[in-house]
C-alpha positions in Angstrom: 0.0 0.0 0.0 2.9 2.3 0.6 3.9 2.3 -3.0 0.4 3.4 -3.9 0.5 6.2 -1.3 3.9 7.4 -2.7 2.6 7.4 -6.3 -0.5 9.4 -5.3 1.7 11.9 -3.3 4.0 12.4 -6.3 1.0 13.1 -8.5 -0.4 15.7 -6.2 3.0 17.4 -5.8 3.2 17.6 -9.6 -0.1 19.5 -9.7 0.4 21.9 -6.7 2.9 23.1 -4.2 0.2 24.7 -1.9 -3.4 24.4 -1.0 -5.7 24.0 -4.1 -9.3 23.6 -2.9 -10.6 23.4 -6.5 -9.2 21.4 -9.4 -10.5 20.5 -12.9 -12.0 17.4 -11.4 -15.4 18.4 -9.9 -15.5 18.6 -6.1 -11.8 17.4 -5.8 -9.2 19.5 -4.0 -5.6 18.8 -3.4 -2.9 20.3 -1.1 0.7 20.3 -0.2 2.3 22.0 2.9 6.0 22.0 3.5 6.0 23.3 7.0 3.9 23.4 10.2 1.0 25.9 10.1 -0.6 28.1 12.6 -4.2 27.2 13.7 -6.8 28.3 11.1 -10.5 28.6 12.1 -12.9 27.9 9.3 -16.2 26.2 8.5 -15.8 22.7 7.1 -18.4 21.9 4.4 -19.4 18.2 4.1 -16.4 16.5 2.6 -14.0 13.6 2.6 -10.3 14.2 3.2 -7.6 11.6 2.7 -4.1 12.3 4.1 -1.2 10.6 2.2 1.8 12.2 4.0 2.3 14.3 7.1 -0.3 15.0 9.8 -3.0 17.5 10.7 -4.8 18.3 14.0 -8.3 19.6 14.1 -10.5 20.9 17.0 -14.2 20.5 16.5 -16.3 21.5 19.5 -14.7 19.7 22.4 -13.1 17.0 20.3 -9.5 16.9 19.1 -8.8 14.8 16.0 -5.5 14.0 14.4 -5.2 12.5 11.0 -2.0 11.3 9.5 -0.7 9.1 6.7 -3.3 6.6 5.2 -6.2 8.1 7.2 -9.5 9.5 6.1 -11.4 12.3 7.7 -15.1 12.7 6.9 -17.4 15.7 7.8 -21.0 15.2 7.0 -22.3 18.5 8.4 -21.2 22.1 8.2 -18.8 22.3 11.1 -16.8 25.2 12.6 -13.3 23.8 13.1 -9.8 24.9 14.0 -7.0 23.0 12.3 -3.3 23.1 11.7 -0.6 21.0 10.0 1.5 19.5 12.7 3.9 17.3 10.6 5.4 18.6 7.4 8.9 19.3 6.1 10.4 20.4 2.8 11.4 16.8 2.0 8.4 15.1 3.5 5.4 17.5 3.0 1.9 17.2 4.2 0.0 15.9 1.2 -3.8 15.7 1.1 -6.7 15.2 -1.3 -10.4 16.2 -0.6 -13.7 15.5 -2.1 -16.8 17.6 -1.4 -19.7 15.3 -0.5 -22.5 15.1 -3.0 -25.6 14.0 -1.0 -27.6 13.2 -4.2 -24.8 10.9 -5.5 -24.8 9.2 -2.2 -28.5 8.7 -2.2 -28.5 7.2 -5.7 -25.7 4.9 -4.8 -27.4 3.7 -1.6 -30.5 2.9 -3.6 -28.5 0.2 -5.3 -26.9 -1.2 -2.1 -28.3 -3.6 0.5 -29.6 -1.9 3.6 -27.0 -1.3 6.3 -27.4 -2.0 10.0 -29.9 -0.1 12.1 -29.0 3.5 12.5 -27.6 4.7 15.8 -26.9 8.3 16.9 -23.6 9.3 15.1 -21.2 12.1 15.3 -21.2 14.1 12.0 -17.5 13.6 11.6 -14.7 11.2 12.2 -11.3 9.7 11.3 -10.6 6.2 10.2 -7.7 4.3 8.5 -8.1 3.9 4.7 -8.3 0.5 3.1 -6.2 -0.5 0.1 -9.4 -0.6 -1.9 -10.4 2.9 -0.9 -6.9 4.2 -1.8 -7.1 2.5 -5.2 -10.4 4.2 -5.9 -8.9 7.6 -4.9 -5.9 6.9 -7.1 -8.2 6.3 -10.1 -10.0 9.7 -9.4 -6.8 11.7 -8.9 -5.3 10.2 -12.1 -7.8 12.3 -14.1 -5.6 15.3 -13.2 -3.1 14.0 -15.7 -5.7 13.4 -18.4 -8.1 16.4 -18.3 -9.7 15.3 -21.5 -11.1 12.3 -19.7 -12.7 14.2 -16.8 -16.1 14.8 -18.3 -16.6 11.1 -19.2 -14.9 9.3 -16.3 -15.1 11.5 -13.2 -18.7 10.6 -12.3 -18.0 6.8 -12.3 -14.7 7.3 -10.4 -16.3 9.5 -7.8 -19.0 6.9 -7.4 -16.2 4.3 -6.8 -14.7 6.4 -4.0 -18.2 6.8 -2.4 -18.9 3.1 -2.7 -15.6 2.1 -0.9 -16.4 4.6 1.8 -19.9 3.2 2.3 -18.4 -0.2 2.8 -15.9 1.0 5.4 -15.7 2.5 8.8 -17.4 5.7 7.6 -20.3 3.9 6.1 -22.8 4.4 9.0 -22.3 8.2 9.0 -22.6 8.5 5.3 -25.7 6.3 5.1 -27.4 8.7 7.6 -26.8 11.9 5.6 -28.4 10.4 2.5 -31.7 9.8 4.3 -33.9 12.8 5.1 -35.4 11.2 8.2 -32.1 10.3 9.9 -31.0 12.1 13.0 -28.1 13.7 11.2 -30.3 15.0 8.5 -32.7 16.5 11.1 -29.8 18.2 12.8 -28.6 19.4 9.5 -31.9 21.2 8.9 -31.4 23.1 12.1 -27.8 23.9 11.2 -29.1 25.4 8.0 -31.4 27.7 9.9 -28.5 28.8 12.3 -26.3 29.5 9.3 -28.9 31.7 7.6 -29.8 33.5 10.9 -26.6 33.5 12.9 -27.0 37.1 13.9 -30.5 36.6 15.4 -31.5 35.4 18.9 -31.3 31.7 19.0 -34.5 30.0 20.4 -34.0 26.3 21.1 -37.6 25.4 20.8 -37.7 26.9 17.3 -34.6 24.9 16.2 -36.1 21.7 17.8 -39.3 22.2 15.8 -37.2 22.7 12.6 -35.4 19.4 13.3 -38.7 17.6 14.2 -37.5 16.7 17.7 -38.4 17.5 21.3 -36.1 20.1 23.0 -34.2 17.5 25.1 -33.8 15.2 22.2 -32.6 18.0 19.9 -29.9 19.1 22.4 -28.7 15.6 22.8 -28.5 14.8 19.1 -27.0 18.2 18.1 -24.2 17.7 20.7 -23.6 14.1 19.4 -23.4 15.2 15.8 -21.3 18.4 16.2 -19.5 18.0 19.6 -20.9 21.4 20.6 -24.2 23.0 21.8 -26.4 25.0 19.4 -25.3 28.2 21.2 -21.6 27.3 20.8 -22.2 26.6 17.1 -23.9 30.0 16.6 -21.2 31.8 18.6 -18.5 30.4 16.4 -20.3 31.3 13.2 -20.8 34.9 14.6 -17.1 35.2 15.4 -16.0 33.8 12.0 -18.3 36.3 10.3 -16.9 39.2 12.4 -13.4 38.1 11.5 -14.2 38.4 7.8 -15.6 41.9 8.4 -12.5 42.9 10.2 -10.3 42.0 7.3 -12.2 44.6 5.2 -11.2 47.4 7.6 -14.5 47.3 9.6 -13.8 48.3 13.2 -14.5 45.9 16.1 -17.5 47.7 17.4 -19.3 47.7 14.0 -18.3 44.1 13.4 -19.7 43.0 16.8 -23.1 44.6 16.3 -23.3 43.4 12.7 -23.0 39.7 13.7 -25.5 40.0 16.6 -23.5 41.0 19.7 -24.9 43.5 22.1 -21.8 43.9 24.2 -18.5 44.8 22.6 -16.5 43.7 25.7 -18.1 40.3 25.5 -17.3 40.2 21.8 -13.7 41.0 22.3 -13.3 38.4 25.1 -14.9 35.6 23.1 -13.0 36.7 19.9 -9.6 36.5 21.6 -10.5 33.2 23.2 -11.3 31.7 19.8 -8.6 33.3 17.6 -5.9 33.9 20.2 -5.7 37.7 19.8 -8.0 40.7 20.2 -10.0 41.7 17.2 -7.8 44.6 15.9 -4.5 42.8 16.3 -5.9 39.6 14.7 -7.3 41.5 11.7 -3.9 43.1 11.1 -2.2 39.7 11.3 -4.7 38.3 8.8 -4.4 41.0 6.3 -0.6 40.4 6.1 -0.9 36.6 6.0 -0.9 35.4 2.4 -2.3 31.9 3.1 -4.9 32.6 5.8 -7.6 30.8 3.8 -5.8 27.4 3.5 -8.1 24.8 5.0 -7.7 21.3 3.6 
């Protein structure tokens, strides 16, 4: 399997020497980092991420995950996360490939597969080792970077192969849930959609529970299981991320705080510094001078 990993790593390094969230292959991103990175807070969209070399550490809610060589990270929900590359050198860089999850493609594929085991409450994310079969499917998909003329014809079937191997592996139970509208993860995802659209509004748990189709206690329990944070923590992180984007456009801290729903600028500054490691003004200055602040995969 190591020979396959090395071949895939060389291919990615031929096509980028940095983070490339989009490539000619639909939904596929690739990345190379040759040094450790400082923590970057962002919002993970539903995706699959396979690490071929080096290691990354990610904080999601109260959970810390580390994914290294031959491991696969899956996020099935939109998740605020803070991550950094922790193992990378010039000679042995961090090398990664990502695939944005297509829920419709998953649902179509599941319709052709036998039913899985009975669903249990699942976290909306996780890390697991890759199998040789899954790596081989990834290799087929990434090989299209070398033959762009084949992408339109072969990419759908090769993406389907990757999803098929994932469904058969350790991530299968999570992925099966997001393809079903009546699963707990899908119900939580509906509430997350409301929070994302209305993050600057007062959060009312009973409204979110109604959107999810659950009782309030059940909603709290399943939301925490899926995201490793409470609905209020989720909303707070979205607010602070939105404020951070405003600050990089020369908006002052007071206006940014009010724009994202804070009523107290002192509370905003405290929570901002706790999340990003520096007060708003100093962090904004640092971000404006950082060329790669948006690297995430």
